[in-house]
C-alpha positions as CSV (number, residue, x, y, z in Angstrom):
1,M,201.2,120.0,107.3
2,Y,200.8,116.3,106.1
3,I,201.8,113.5,108.1
4,L,200.9,110.8,105.5
5,P,200.3,111.8,101.7
6,F,196.5,111.7,102.1
7,L,196.0,112.7,106.2
8,R,196.7,116.6,107.5
9,I,198.1,116.6,110.9
10,T,195.1,117.5,112.7
11,E,193.5,114.8,111.2
12,S,196.1,112.2,112.2
13,V,196.3,113.1,115.8
14,S,192.4,112.6,116.2
15,G,192.1,109.4,114.0
16,L,195.3,107.6,115.1
17,S,194.7,108.6,118.6
18,G,190.9,107.2,118.4
19,V,192.1,103.8,116.6
20,V,195.0,103.3,119.3
21,A,192.5,103.8,122.0
22,I,189.8,101.7,120.9
23,A,191.9,99.0,120.2
24,G,194.2,99.1,123.5
25,N,190.6,99.0,125.3
26,L,189.3,96.2,123.4
27,I,192.8,94.3,124.1
28,I,192.5,95.1,127.9
29,D,188.8,93.8,128.0
30,G,189.1,91.0,125.8
31,L,192.2,89.5,127.5
32,G,191.6,90.9,131.0
33,H,187.9,89.1,131.2
34,K,186.8,85.9,132.0
35,E,183.3,83.9,132.3
36,V,183.2,82.1,135.6
37,Q,180.2,79.4,136.3
38,T,178.5,79.9,139.6
39,R,175.3,78.3,140.8
40,R,173.6,81.7,139.6
41,G,175.0,81.5,136.3
42,T,177.8,82.8,134.1
43,I,179.4,86.0,135.5
44,P,182.1,87.9,134.0
45,T,185.1,88.6,136.0
46,R,188.5,90.5,135.6
47,T,191.9,89.2,136.0
48,P,195.1,90.9,136.8
49,L,196.5,89.9,133.5
50,T,195.5,93.4,132.5
51,H,193.4,95.1,134.8
52,T,196.6,96.5,136.9
53,Y,197.7,99.9,136.3
54,P,201.3,98.9,135.2
55,R,200.2,96.1,133.0
56,S,197.5,98.3,131.3
57,V,200.3,100.6,130.0
58,V,202.0,97.8,128.1
59,W,198.5,96.7,126.5
60,G,197.2,100.2,125.9
61,L,200.6,100.9,124.2
62,L,200.5,97.6,122.2
63,P,198.3,98.7,119.1
64,S,200.4,102.2,118.6
65,I,203.6,100.3,117.8
66,P,202.7,99.6,114.0
67,F,201.9,103.2,113.8
68,L,204.8,104.6,115.6
69,L,207.5,102.4,113.4
70,L,205.7,103.6,110.3
71,G,206.1,107.3,111.3
72,Y,209.8,106.7,112.4
73,F,210.3,105.2,108.8
74,L,208.5,107.9,107.2
75,G,210.6,110.3,109.3
76,Y,208.1,111.6,111.5
77,Y,208.5,111.4,115.3
78,L,204.6,110.9,116.4
79,W,205.5,111.9,120.4
80,W,201.6,112.6,120.6
81,L,200.6,109.2,119.5
82,A,203.2,107.9,122.4
83,V,201.8,110.0,125.0
84,A,198.2,109.0,123.9
85,S,199.0,105.4,124.0
86,V,200.5,105.3,127.3
87,L,197.7,106.9,128.9
88,V,194.9,104.3,127.2
89,G,195.4,101.7,130.0
90,P,195.5,104.2,133.3
91,S,192.5,105.9,131.6
92,H,190.8,102.2,131.3
93,M,191.5,101.6,134.9
94,F,190.4,104.7,136.4
95,L,187.2,104.5,135.1
96,D,187.0,100.9,136.1
97,M,187.7,101.6,139.7
98,F,184.3,103.2,139.6
99,T,182.9,99.8,139.0
100,E,181.7,97.1,141.2
101,A,184.8,94.8,140.3
102,G,187.1,97.4,140.3
103,V,191.2,97.1,139.7
104,Y,193.7,94.6,140.8
105,V,196.7,95.8,143.1
106,K,199.4,93.7,144.8
107,K,198.8,93.7,148.7
108,G,201.1,91.3,150.8
109,G,201.9,89.2,147.6
110,K,198.4,88.4,146.5
111,W,196.2,90.1,144.1
112,R,193.3,92.1,145.9
113,R,190.6,94.1,144.1
114,Y,190.5,97.8,144.9
115,A,187.2,100.0,143.8
116,L,186.6,103.5,144.8
117,A,182.9,103.4,144.0
118,H,181.1,100.3,143.6
119,F,178.5,101.3,141.0
120,R,176.6,98.9,138.8
121,Y,177.6,98.6,135.1
122,N,174.0,100.0,134.2
123,N,173.7,102.8,136.8
124,P,172.6,105.8,134.5
125,F,174.1,108.5,136.8
126,A,177.6,106.8,137.1
127,N,177.3,106.5,133.1
128,G,176.1,109.7,132.4
129,L,178.8,111.4,134.5
130,A,181.3,109.4,132.6
131,A,179.7,110.4,129.4
132,L,179.9,114.0,130.4
133,A,183.7,113.8,131.7
134,G,184.2,112.1,128.1
135,V,182.7,114.8,126.3
136,F,184.7,117.5,128.4
137,M,187.8,115.7,127.6
138,L,187.1,115.7,123.7
139,F,186.7,119.8,124.2
140,L,189.6,119.9,126.0
141,F,191.4,118.0,123.2
142,V,189.4,119.9,120.2
143,Y,189.7,123.2,121.6
144,P,192.4,123.5,124.2
145,H,193.3,127.1,123.5
146,T,189.5,128.0,124.6
147,V,189.7,126.6,128.2
148,L,193.4,126.6,128.8
149,F,194.4,130.2,127.3
150,L,191.1,132.3,128.3
151,N,191.7,136.1,128.1
152,F,189.3,137.8,130.4
153,T,190.3,141.2,129.3
154,H,187.9,141.2,126.2
């Protein structure tokens, strides 16, 4: 099945999901980071503009809108792209919770940073674990039947 004249559905799923994920993460980091001048030099900080769970959903969904509209006008309902785009922001926030800066939550009317673990950005263990988790999620995406529907009665 072809979603566009030159792309099969499987190529469209992985390609468009990848484009939306990269664009969404670039938007979240581009708009949500600012540099603050301190006595020790310039340090990057996060802002609540993009680094909260509810707002990250909106920023992650933003890059998919042109593709969703194009699909709609071509007669396709790209539900998988809508689901993937909604997950871009929260997955970014989930990984940011393991860094030193964490994410923002509103508590008592004020923004507070929340972090599960205060790993440094250059921590080889944390980065290796995140990379392995990413490879595992990619494997689940490419071969879902292998892991989810294992047949143990060979």
